[in-house]
C-alpha positions in Angstrom: 12.2 1.0 2.2 9.0 -0.5 3.5 8.4 2.4 5.8 9.0 4.9 3.0 6.5 3.0 0.8 3.9 2.9 3.6 4.2 6.6 4.3 4.1 7.4 0.6 0.9 5.4 0.2 -0.6 7.1 3.3 0.2 10.5 1.9 -1.5 9.6 -1.3 -4.6 8.2 0.4 -4.9 11.2 2.7 -4.3 13.7 0.0 -6.8 12.0 -2.4 -9.4 11.9 0.4 -8.9 15.5 1.4 -9.0 16.5 -2.2 -12.3 14.7 -2.7 -13.8 16.3 0.4 -12.7 19.8 -0.3 -13.4 19.5 -4.0 -17.0 18.7 -3.3 -17.3 21.7 -0.8 -15.5 24.4 -2.8 -17.2 25.5 -6.1 -15.7 27.9 -8.6 -16.1 28.8 -12.2 -13.9 26.7 -14.4 -14.9 28.4 -17.7 -11.8 28.9 -19.9 -9.8 26.2 -18.1 -9.7 24.0 -21.2 -7.9 26.8 -23.0 -5.3 27.0 -20.2 -4.7 23.2 -20.3 -4.3 23.3 -24.1 -1.8 26.1 -23.9 0.1 24.4 -21.1 0.5 21.2 -23.2 1.5 23.2 -26.3 4.3 24.9 -24.2 5.4 21.6 -22.8 5.6 20.1 -26.3 7.5 23.1 -27.6 10.0 22.9 -24.8 10.5 19.2 -25.4 10.9 19.9 -29.2 13.6 22.5 -28.5 15.6 20.2 -26.2 15.4 17.1 -28.5 18.1 16.3 -31.0 15.9 13.6 -32.7 12.2 14.6 -33.3 11.0 11.2 -34.5 9.0 10.5 -31.3 7.3 13.9 -31.4 6.5 13.6 -35.1 5.1 10.1 -34.6 3.0 11.3 -31.7 1.5 14.1 -33.8 0.9 11.9 -36.9 -0.7 9.0 -34.9 -2.9 11.4 -33.0 -4.1 13.1 -36.2 -4.8 9.8 -37.9 -6.7 8.5 -34.8 -8.6 11.8 -34.7 -9.8 11.3 -38.3 -10.7 7.6 -37.7 -12.3 7.7 -34.3 -13.6 11.2 -34.0 -12.9 14.0 -31.4 -14.5 12.2 -28.5 -12.9 8.7 -28.9 -9.4 9.2 -30.3 -7.3 9.6 -27.1 -7.1 6.0 -25.9 -6.4 4.5 -29.3 -3.8 7.1 -30.1 -2.0 6.6 -26.8 -2.0 2.8 -27.2 -0.7 3.0 -30.8 2.0 5.6 -29.8 3.0 3.3 -26.9 3.2 0.3 -29.2 5.1 2.1 -31.9 7.7 3.7 -29.6 8.1 0.4 -27.8 8.8 -1.3 -31.2 11.2 1.5 -32.2 12.9 1.7 -28.8 16.2 0.0 -29.7 16.4 1.9 -33.0 15.8 5.2 -31.2 18.5 4.4 -28.6 21.0 3.5 -31.2 20.3 6.7 -33.1 19.1 5.0 -36.3 16.8 7.9 -37.0 19.4 10.6 -36.4 20.3 13.1 -39.1 
């Protein structure tokens, strides 16, 4: 187990180092990339929605994010919303496992 952990860490360090080196040497136009990332996350969300039986975690995530967006603004809402989502889902963990919110 120790050897696997050492090699795993070495792969991570070498990969991050090579990524940093090549990332600074290779330049390309990233215009439009934000649209691609948004579309990717929408597709991931929709796939998760279709495979869930209980949508309470998805609905909580959307509502908390929208509320934090209104309170903190577009540039500062991500960290507070992630912390509140984490706290809320942690508090509701046992209820979600038991199916208390199921239809």
